[in-house]
C-alpha positions as CSV (number, residue, x, y, z in Angstrom):
1,M,32.0,17.2,21.3
2,R,29.9,18.4,18.4
3,R,27.8,15.3,18.8
4,W,27.2,15.9,22.5
5,S,23.7,16.9,23.6
6,I,23.1,20.2,25.4
7,A,22.5,18.2,28.6
8,T,25.9,16.4,28.3
9,R,27.8,19.6,27.5
10,L,26.2,21.3,30.5
11,F,27.0,18.4,32.8
12,V,30.6,18.3,31.7
13,S,31.1,22.0,31.8
14,Q,29.6,22.2,35.3
15,L,31.7,19.3,36.4
16,V,34.8,21.0,35.1
17,V,33.9,24.3,36.8
18,I,33.3,22.5,40.1
19,L,36.6,20.6,39.8
20,V,38.5,23.9,39.1
21,L,36.8,25.7,42.0
22,T,37.4,22.8,44.3
23,G,41.1,22.6,43.3
24,A,41.4,26.4,43.8
25,A,39.7,26.1,47.2
26,V,42.1,23.2,48.2
27,L,45.1,25.2,47.1
28,A,44.0,28.3,48.9
29,S,43.2,26.3,52.0
30,W,46.4,24.4,51.8
31,A,48.4,27.6,51.4
32,D,46.6,29.3,54.3
33,A,46.9,26.2,56.5
34,R,50.6,25.8,55.6
35,A,51.2,29.4,56.5
36,D,49.4,28.9,59.8
37,V,51.4,25.8,60.6
38,E,54.6,27.4,59.7
39,R,53.7,30.4,61.9
40,D,52.9,28.1,64.7
41,A,56.2,26.2,64.2
42,A,58.1,29.5,64.2
43,A,56.3,30.6,67.4
44,R,57.0,27.3,69.1
45,S,60.6,27.4,68.0
46,L,61.1,31.0,69.1
47,A,59.5,30.3,72.5
48,V,61.8,27.3,73.1
49,A,64.8,29.2,71.9
50,E,64.1,32.2,74.1
51,T,63.4,30.0,77.1
52,I,66.8,28.3,76.6
53,A,68.6,31.6,76.0
54,H,67.4,33.0,79.4
55,D,68.0,29.8,81.3
56,P,70.9,30.5,83.8
57,F,72.1,26.9,83.4
58,V,72.7,27.5,79.7
59,I,74.4,30.9,80.4
60,E,76.7,29.1,82.8
61,G,77.2,26.2,80.5
62,V,78.4,28.2,77.5
63,A,81.0,29.9,79.8
64,S,82.3,26.5,81.1
65,S,85.5,24.9,79.8
66,D,83.4,22.1,78.0
67,P,80.0,23.5,76.9
68,T,79.1,20.3,74.9
69,A,79.4,18.0,77.9
70,T,77.2,20.3,80.0
71,L,74.6,21.3,77.4
72,Q,74.2,18.3,75.0
73,P,72.2,16.2,77.4
74,Y,70.1,19.2,78.4
75,A,69.3,20.0,74.7
76,V,68.4,16.3,74.0
77,D,65.9,16.3,76.9
78,I,64.3,19.5,75.8
79,M,64.1,18.3,72.1
80,D,62.3,15.1,73.3
81,S,59.9,16.8,75.7
82,A,59.1,19.9,73.7
83,G,58.7,18.1,70.3
84,I,61.4,20.2,68.7
85,D,63.5,18.6,65.9
86,F,66.7,20.3,66.8
87,I,68.3,22.6,69.3
88,T,71.7,24.0,68.5
89,I,73.6,26.0,71.0
90,M,76.7,27.6,69.4
91,S,79.4,30.1,69.9
92,P,79.3,33.5,68.3
93,E,81.7,32.0,65.8
94,R,79.1,29.4,64.6
95,I,80.8,26.5,66.4
96,R,78.1,24.0,67.5
97,Y,78.0,22.9,71.2
98,T,74.9,20.8,70.7
99,H,73.1,19.1,67.8
100,R,70.6,16.3,67.1
101,D,73.4,14.5,65.3
102,P,76.4,14.3,67.6
103,A,78.6,14.0,64.6
104,E,77.8,17.6,63.7
105,I,79.0,19.0,67.1
106,G,82.0,21.2,66.6
107,K,81.2,22.0,63.1
108,Q,79.9,25.4,61.9
109,F,76.2,26.2,62.1
110,L,74.5,26.6,58.7
111,G,72.2,29.6,58.7
112,T,71.8,33.3,59.4
113,I,73.2,34.6,62.7
114,D,74.0,38.3,61.9
115,R,70.8,39.6,63.4
116,A,71.2,37.5,66.5
117,L,74.8,38.7,67.0
118,A,73.3,42.2,67.0
119,G,71.1,41.2,69.9
120,E,67.9,40.5,67.8
121,S,65.8,37.3,67.9
122,F,64.3,36.2,64.6
123,T,62.8,33.2,62.7
124,E,63.5,31.9,59.2
125,T,63.0,28.9,56.9
126,Y,66.4,27.5,56.0
127,T,67.8,24.2,54.6
128,G,70.5,22.9,57.0
129,T,72.0,19.5,57.7
130,L,68.6,18.1,58.6
131,G,66.9,19.5,55.5
132,P,64.5,22.5,55.2
133,S,63.3,23.7,58.6
134,V,61.5,26.5,60.4
135,R,64.0,27.8,62.9
136,A,64.4,30.6,65.5
137,V,67.8,32.1,66.4
138,V,68.1,33.9,69.8
139,P,71.2,35.5,71.3
140,I,72.4,34.3,74.7
141,E,73.6,37.3,76.7
142,D,75.6,37.5,80.0
143,A,74.7,39.7,82.9
144,G,76.3,42.7,81.1
145,G,74.2,42.2,78.0
146,R,77.1,40.9,75.9
147,V,76.2,38.2,73.4
148,V,78.3,35.1,74.6
149,A,76.5,32.4,72.5
150,L,73.5,31.7,70.3
151,V,70.8,29.2,70.4
152,S,68.7,27.9,67.4
153,A,65.6,25.8,67.8
154,G,63.7,24.5,64.9
155,I,61.2,22.1,63.3
156,T,61.9,20.4,60.0
157,V,59.4,21.1,57.1
158,S,58.5,17.4,56.8
159,N,57.1,17.6,60.4
160,T,55.2,20.7,59.6
161,Q,53.6,18.9,56.7
162,V,52.6,16.1,59.0
163,A,50.7,18.6,61.1
164,L,49.3,20.1,57.9
165,G,47.9,16.8,56.7
166,G,45.1,16.8,59.2
167,R,43.8,20.1,58.1
168,I,44.1,19.4,54.4
169,A,42.2,16.1,54.9
170,T,39.3,18.1,56.3
171,V,39.4,20.5,53.3
172,L,39.5,17.6,50.9
173,L,36.6,16.0,52.5
174,A,34.6,19.2,52.3
175,A,35.7,19.6,48.7
176,A,34.7,16.1,47.9
177,A,31.2,16.7,49.4
178,A,30.8,19.9,47.4
179,L,31.9,18.1,44.3
180,A,29.4,15.3,44.9
181,L,26.6,17.7,45.5
182,G,27.5,19.8,42.5
183,A,27.8,16.8,40.3
184,L,24.4,15.5,41.5
185,A,22.8,18.9,40.8
186,S,24.5,19.0,37.4
187,W,23.2,15.5,36.6
188,G,19.7,16.5,37.6
189,V,19.8,19.6,35.4
190,S,21.3,17.7,32.5
191,R,18.6,15.0,32.9
192,Y,15.9,17.7,32.7
193,L,17.5,19.3,29.7
194,R,17.9,16.0,28.0
195,R,14.2,15.4,28.5
196,V,13.0,18.8,27.2
197,T,15.5,18.9,24.3
198,W,15.0,15.3,23.4
199,G,18.7,14.7,23.6
200,R,19.5,17.1,20.7
201,G,22.9,18.8,20.5
202,A,23.3,22.6,20.4
203,E,24.2,22.7,16.7
204,E,21.2,20.5,15.9
205,M,18.9,22.8,17.9
206,S,20.4,25.9,16.2
207,R,19.7,24.4,12.8
208,M,16.2,23.4,13.7
209,F,15.5,26.8,15.0
210,A,16.8,28.5,11.9
211,Y,14.8,26.2,9.7
212,Y,11.6,26.5,11.7
213,E,12.0,30.3,11.9
214,G,12.4,30.5,8.1
215,V,9.4,28.2,7.5
216,L,7.3,30.1,10.0
217,H,7.8,33.5,8.3
218,S,7.8,32.3,4.7
219,I,4.6,30.4,4.4
220,G,1.6,32.1,2.9
221,E,-0.8,31.0,5.6
222,G,-1.1,32.5,9.0
223,L,0.3,30.4,11.8
224,L,-0.4,31.0,15.5
225,L,1.0,28.9,18.4
226,Q,-0.6,28.6,21.8
227,D,0.7,26.9,25.0
228,A,-1.3,24.4,27.1
229,S,-3.0,27.4,28.9
230,R,-4.1,28.7,25.5
231,R,-1.8,31.8,25.7
232,V,-0.4,33.0,22.4
233,V,3.3,32.2,22.3
234,L,4.2,32.9,18.7
235,Y,2.7,34.0,15.4
236,N,4.1,34.7,12.0
237,D,3.9,37.8,9.8
238,R,0.9,36.5,7.8
239,A,-1.1,35.8,11.0
240,A,-0.2,39.4,12.2
241,E,-1.5,40.8,8.9
242,L,-4.8,38.7,9.0
243,L,-5.6,39.3,12.6
244,G,-4.4,42.9,12.9
245,L,-1.7,42.2,15.4
246,P,1.7,43.9,15.8
247,R,4.4,42.4,13.6
248,S,6.8,41.8,16.5
249,S,6.4,40.8,20.1
250,D,8.7,40.3,23.1
251,G,8.3,36.5,23.0
252,A,6.4,36.3,26.3
253,P,3.2,34.3,26.3
254,V,0.2,36.6,26.1
255,A,-3.4,35.8,27.0
256,V,-5.9,35.9,24.2
257,S,-8.0,38.6,26.0
258,E,-5.0,41.0,26.0
259,L,-4.6,41.0,22.2
260,P,-6.6,43.3,19.9
261,L,-8.5,40.4,18.2
262,A,-11.9,40.4,16.6
263,A,-14.5,38.7,18.8
264,P,-15.1,35.7,16.5
265,V,-11.3,35.1,16.4
266,A,-10.9,35.4,20.1
267,A,-13.7,33.0,20.8
268,A,-12.2,30.5,18.4
269,L,-8.7,30.8,20.0
270,I,-10.0,30.5,23.6
271,S,-11.8,27.3,22.7
272,A,-10.0,24.1,23.5
273,E,-11.7,22.1,20.7
274,V,-9.9,21.0,17.6
275,A,-11.2,23.0,14.6
276,V,-11.3,21.9,10.9
277,D,-12.1,24.4,8.2
278,E,-14.0,26.7,10.6
279,I,-15.1,29.9,9.0
280,V,-14.3,33.1,10.9
281,V,-15.3,36.5,9.6
282,T,-13.6,39.6,10.8
283,D,-14.1,43.2,9.8
284,T,-11.6,42.8,6.9
285,H,-11.2,39.1,6.2
286,V,-13.0,35.8,5.7
287,L,-10.7,33.3,7.4
288,V,-10.7,29.5,7.3
289,L,-9.3,28.3,10.7
290,D,-7.8,24.9,11.5
291,R,-6.5,24.1,14.9
292,D,-4.8,20.9,16.1
293,R,-3.1,19.9,19.4
294,V,0.7,19.6,19.7
295,V,1.8,16.7,21.7
296,S,5.4,16.2,22.9
297,T,6.6,12.6,22.1
298,P,10.2,12.0,23.0
299,E,12.1,10.0,20.3
300,S,13.1,6.5,21.2
301,G,16.8,6.0,22.0
302,R,17.3,9.7,22.9
303,A,14.9,10.4,25.8
304,R,12.3,8.6,27.6
305,G,9.1,9.9,29.0
306,R,5.3,10.1,28.4
307,A,3.7,12.2,25.7
308,Q,2.3,15.4,27.0
309,L,0.2,18.3,25.6
310,V,2.4,21.2,24.7
311,G,-0.2,23.5,23.2
312,T,-2.0,24.0,19.9
313,V,-1.1,25.2,16.4
314,T,-3.7,27.2,14.5
315,T,-3.5,27.9,10.7
316,L,-5.4,30.7,9.1
317,R,-6.2,30.8,5.4
318,D,-7.5,34.0,3.8
319,H,-10.7,33.2,1.8
320,T,-11.7,36.8,1.4
321,R,-10.7,37.0,-2.2
322,L,-12.2,33.6,-2.8
323,Q,-15.5,34.7,-1.4
324,E,-15.3,37.8,-3.5
325,L,-14.6,35.8,-6.6
326,A,-17.5,33.5,-5.7
327,G,-19.7,36.5,-5.5
328,E,-18.5,37.7,-8.9
329,L,-19.0,34.3,-10.3
330,D,-22.6,34.3,-9.0
331,T,-23.1,37.6,-10.7
332,M,-21.7,36.4,-14.0
333,T,-23.9,33.3,-13.6
334,T,-26.9,35.5,-13.0
335,L,-26.0,37.5,-16.2
336,S,-25.6,34.3,-18.1
337,D,-28.9,32.9,-16.9
338,A,-30.6,36.2,-17.7
339,L,-29.2,36.2,-21.2
340,R,-30.1,32.5,-21.6
341,S,-33.7,33.2,-20.5
342,Q,-33.9,36.3,-22.6
343,T,-32.6,34.3,-25.6
344,H,-35.5,31.9,-25.2
345,E,-37.9,34.7,-24.6
346,F,-36.7,36.7,-27.6
347,A,-36.8,33.6,-29.7
348,N,-40.4,33.0,-28.8
349,R,-41.2,36.7,-29.5
350,L,-39.3,36.5,-32.8
351,H,-41.3,33.5,-33.9
352,T,-44.5,35.3,-32.9
353,I,-43.4,38.4,-34.9
354,V,-42.5,36.2,-38.0
355,A,-45.9,34.5,-37.7
356,L,-47.7,37.8,-37.6
357,I,-45.8,39.0,-40.7
358,E,-46.6,35.8,-42.5
359,L,-50.3,36.3,-41.6
360,G,-50.1,39.8,-43.1
361,R,-50.4,41.5,-39.8
362,A,-47.3,43.6,-40.1
363,A,-48.5,46.5,-38.0
364,E,-49.2,44.3,-35.0
365,A,-45.8,42.6,-35.5
366,A,-44.0,46.0,-35.5
367,E,-46.0,47.1,-32.5
368,L,-45.0,44.0,-30.5
369,A,-41.3,44.3,-31.4
370,S,-41.1,48.0,-30.6
371,S,-42.9,47.7,-27.3
372,Q,-40.5,45.1,-25.9
373,L,-37.5,46.8,-27.3
374,A,-38.5,50.1,-25.7
375,V,-38.9,48.6,-22.3
376,S,-35.4,47.0,-22.4
377,Q,-33.8,50.0,-24.0
378,Q,-35.4,52.3,-21.5
379,L,-33.9,50.4,-18.5
380,A,-30.5,50.2,-20.1
381,D,-30.5,53.9,-21.1
382,R,-31.5,54.8,-17.6
383,I,-28.7,52.9,-15.9
384,L,-26.1,53.9,-18.5
385,T,-26.8,57.6,-18.1
386,A,-26.8,57.4,-14.3
387,L,-23.7,55.2,-13.5
388,D,-20.2,55.3,-14.8
389,E,-19.0,51.9,-13.5
390,P,-19.4,49.2,-16.1
391,V,-19.2,46.3,-13.5
392,L,-22.1,47.8,-11.5
393,L,-24.0,48.5,-14.7
394,A,-23.7,44.8,-15.7
395,L,-24.7,43.7,-12.3
396,L,-27.9,45.8,-12.2
397,L,-28.8,44.9,-15.8
398,G,-28.4,41.2,-14.9
399,K,-30.5,41.5,-11.7
400,A,-33.5,43.1,-13.6
401,P,-34.4,40.0,-15.7
402,Q,-33.6,37.7,-12.8
403,A,-36.1,39.6,-10.7
404,A,-38.6,39.5,-13.5
405,E,-38.3,35.7,-13.8
406,R,-39.0,35.4,-10.1
407,G,-42.0,37.6,-10.3
408,V,-40.4,40.5,-8.4
409,T,-40.5,44.1,-9.4
410,L,-37.0,45.6,-9.3
411,E,-37.1,49.4,-9.0
412,L,-34.0,51.5,-9.5
413,V,-33.8,54.9,-7.8
414,I,-30.8,56.7,-9.2
415,P,-31.2,60.5,-9.0
416,G,-29.1,62.2,-11.6
417,R,-25.6,61.3,-12.5
418,V,-23.7,59.2,-9.9
419,D,-19.9,59.2,-9.9
420,V,-18.6,56.0,-8.3
421,G,-15.1,57.4,-8.3
422,G,-12.3,55.2,-7.1
423,L,-14.4,52.6,-5.2
424,P,-13.2,49.1,-6.1
425,P,-15.6,47.4,-8.5
426,H,-15.3,44.0,-6.8
427,E,-16.3,45.5,-3.4
428,L,-19.4,47.0,-5.1
429,I,-20.3,43.7,-6.5
430,T,-20.0,42.1,-3.1
431,I,-22.2,44.8,-1.5
432,V,-24.9,45.3,-4.1
433,G,-25.0,41.7,-5.3
434,N,-25.5,40.2,-1.8
435,L,-28.1,42.8,-0.7
436,V,-30.2,42.4,-3.9
437,D,-30.0,38.6,-3.7
438,N,-31.1,38.7,-0.1
439,A,-34.0,41.0,-0.9
440,L,-35.1,38.8,-3.9
441,D,-35.0,35.7,-1.7
442,A,-36.9,37.5,1.0
443,V,-39.9,38.6,-1.1
444,A,-40.0,35.9,-3.9
445,G,-43.3,34.1,-3.7
446,T,-45.0,36.8,-1.7
447,E,-47.9,39.0,-2.8
448,H,-46.9,42.0,-4.8
449,P,-43.1,41.6,-4.3
450,V,-41.0,44.7,-4.8
451,V,-37.3,45.3,-4.4
452,E,-36.0,48.8,-4.5
453,V,-32.3,49.7,-5.2
454,G,-31.2,53.3,-4.6
455,I,-27.8,54.5,-5.5
456,G,-26.5,58.1,-4.9
457,A,-23.7,60.3,-3.9
458,D,-23.5,63.8,-2.3
459,A,-21.1,66.6,-2.5
460,R,-19.5,65.7,0.8
461,G,-18.0,62.6,-0.7
462,T,-20.4,60.0,0.6
463,F,-21.6,57.2,-1.6
464,R,-24.9,55.6,-0.5
465,I,-26.4,52.3,-1.5
466,E,-29.9,51.5,-0.2
467,V,-31.7,48.2,-0.8
468,S,-35.2,47.6,0.5
469,D,-38.0,45.2,-0.2
470,S,-41.7,44.7,0.5
471,G,-41.0,42.0,3.1
472,P,-40.9,42.5,6.9
473,G,-37.1,42.5,7.3
474,P,-35.1,40.6,9.8
475,G,-37.0,41.9,12.7
476,E,-35.8,43.6,15.9
477,R,-34.5,40.3,17.3
478,L,-32.0,39.8,14.5
479,A,-31.4,43.5,13.6
480,E,-28.2,43.7,15.7
481,S,-26.8,40.3,14.9
482,V,-27.9,39.8,11.3
483,F,-24.5,40.7,10.0
484,G,-22.8,37.9,12.0
485,L,-21.6,34.7,10.4
486,G,-24.3,32.1,10.1
487,V,-27.1,34.4,11.1
488,T,-30.0,34.1,8.6
489,T,-33.8,33.9,8.4
490,K,-33.5,31.3,5.6
491,T,-33.8,27.6,6.0
492,G,-31.3,25.0,5.0
493,E,-27.5,25.1,4.9
494,G,-25.1,27.4,3.1
495,H,-26.7,30.6,4.2
496,G,-25.7,33.4,6.7
497,I,-22.5,34.6,5.0
498,G,-23.8,37.2,2.5
499,L,-24.6,40.0,5.0
500,A,-21.3,39.3,6.9
501,L,-19.4,39.8,3.6
502,V,-21.4,43.0,3.0
503,R,-20.4,44.5,6.3
504,Q,-16.8,43.3,5.9
505,A,-16.5,45.0,2.4
506,A,-18.1,48.2,3.8
507,R,-15.7,48.4,6.6
508,R,-12.7,47.7,4.4
509,L,-13.7,50.8,2.4
510,G,-14.1,52.8,5.6
511,G,-17.9,52.8,5.6
512,E,-20.7,51.1,7.5
513,V,-23.9,49.2,6.9
514,T,-27.1,49.6,8.9
515,V,-30.6,48.1,8.8
516,E,-34.0,49.6,9.6
517,G,-36.9,47.4,9.0
518,S,-36.3,45.8,5.6
519,R,-34.1,48.7,4.4
520,F,-30.3,48.1,4.3
521,T,-28.2,51.2,3.9
522,V,-24.5,51.2,3.1
523,T,-22.5,54.5,3.3
524,L,-19.1,54.6,1.8
525,P,-16.6,57.5,1.7
526,V,-15.6,58.3,-1.9
527,P,-11.9,58.9,-2.4
528,A,-11.2,62.7,-2.3
529,E,-9.7,62.8,-5.8
530,S,-13.0,61.3,-7.1
531,V,-15.4,63.8,-5.5
532,R,-16.6,66.5,-7.9
C-alpha cells in the first residue's frame, strides 16, 4: 500500500466505506424486514387461531368423544386455504387432537401454554416438531368461560424467510445501485487526483513538499510564485525581505494590487512576459528580476494529459550592494586616474623646475613649485578641516582633479566644521559620487562650466548635501521622473541608474532628495548620538 498513489488509496478507501455502509444498510433493512414479516406472521397466526377458538364447531368438537375425527379434516382444510403451516388443537393437558403430521396426533404439544390456560392469547417463536416457527396459542372456552381446549396456529421460520426474500432483493438491488454510483464517483475523483498529482503516492508527495519547502526558504535569492491569473501564491523569506512583504501569509492566492509592493515591482509582476535580468529599483534595493513560465507536463507512464500553464516563478537577486561596490570602484578608479594624471603633471613640472635650476633661475623654480603646492595644499587643508569622514574626503579630493581635467571648476561650499556622525560611508559615496558625476557630465564641454558641492549640518540633526551646476538641469518635464530607473538626459546605453541609486540610498537613511532647476538637494537625518 505504501506504493499506492493518492488516487488509488482514495478509490479503495471510498469503495470500502461504501461496501461497509451498504452492508450495514442491508443488515438493518433485513432486520427490519424480518421483524415486519414475523409480526405479520404472528398477526396472521393469531387471527386464525382466534377464529378457530371462537368457532362453535370447534367448541363442540373438543367436547365430543373423538375430537380428532371431527377436527383433523377441519384443521387441514383451514391450513390449506389460509396458508398456515400448522394448526394444532389440543386438550388442556397438551394432548394433540390435530396436527400437520398425523403421526404426531395424540402426543404432547411442544411449547408454552401456561398463559393460554389462564385465558390469555399470545404469540411466540418456538422450535417444535416442524422446526422453528412463529405461533399463536389461544384458549378455547365453553359457554361458561371455562378453558376446555387450546388451539395453536403457526408459520414456520423457513416460510417467513421466503416472504422476506422479496423485500431483501429490493434492498440488495438498491444497495448495488448505490455501490455502483459510489464506485463511479470514486473512480472519477481518483482519476482527477491521479491527473493533478501525476500518480504520486502520499509519502512521495510528503517528501517532495518537505524538500521543496526546505529549498524555498533556504536559498539566498527571493522566490515568488504566481498562478495562471498572476495572483501571488507563495513567496519565501528572502522575497518578503526584498519586497517588504509580511513573512507569513494564509496561503490563499492574492492579487498583486492587494500587496504593498513598489510600483516598479508591481508592474513587473503584473506583466505576462518572460523576464531575463530585468533591473527593478525600489526605495531600498536594486533587484535583478527573472521570470519564467511553469508548465505542467505529466510524466509518461504515470498520468496522461496535455501540458498546461500552471503559473510563473520569479526570482529576485539583490544587486544593491553590487551597485554600491561598483560606485565605490568608480570612485577608486577616479582617484587612481587623478593620481596618475597628477603624477604626469607633477613629473612635467618637476622637469621644468629642474631645468630652471640648471639654467640658474632658482628663484623662478622656487616660485613655480610653491605656487602649485599652495593650491593643492589649500584645497586639502580646507576639506580636512571641514569634514571628519575619510571616505568622503578621499572622494572630494579625487573629484577635484577629475573636474580640472575636464575643464570644469569644482567649488566646495562647506561652512565650518561638519560632523558626518554615524552616516554609513558607502551610502555617502553613492549619493555624493553619483550627483557630482552627473553634474560633471552635464556641464563638461559647455562655456564656463561650474559644479558646486555644498555640505553642511544643523543643530536639529539634519545633514544636507547640495550639488548644482551651471547647466539647465533636467527641466520641468523630467523633474518628477528623473529619479526613475532608465530616465536620463544622456545619450547611449548604460545611463539612468545613478539618480535612482541616490534616491534609494537617501530613503534607506530616512532622508529624501529633491531637484530644483540644476540643484539636487539631499537631506538626511543624522543619528541622535552623533548630533552635537
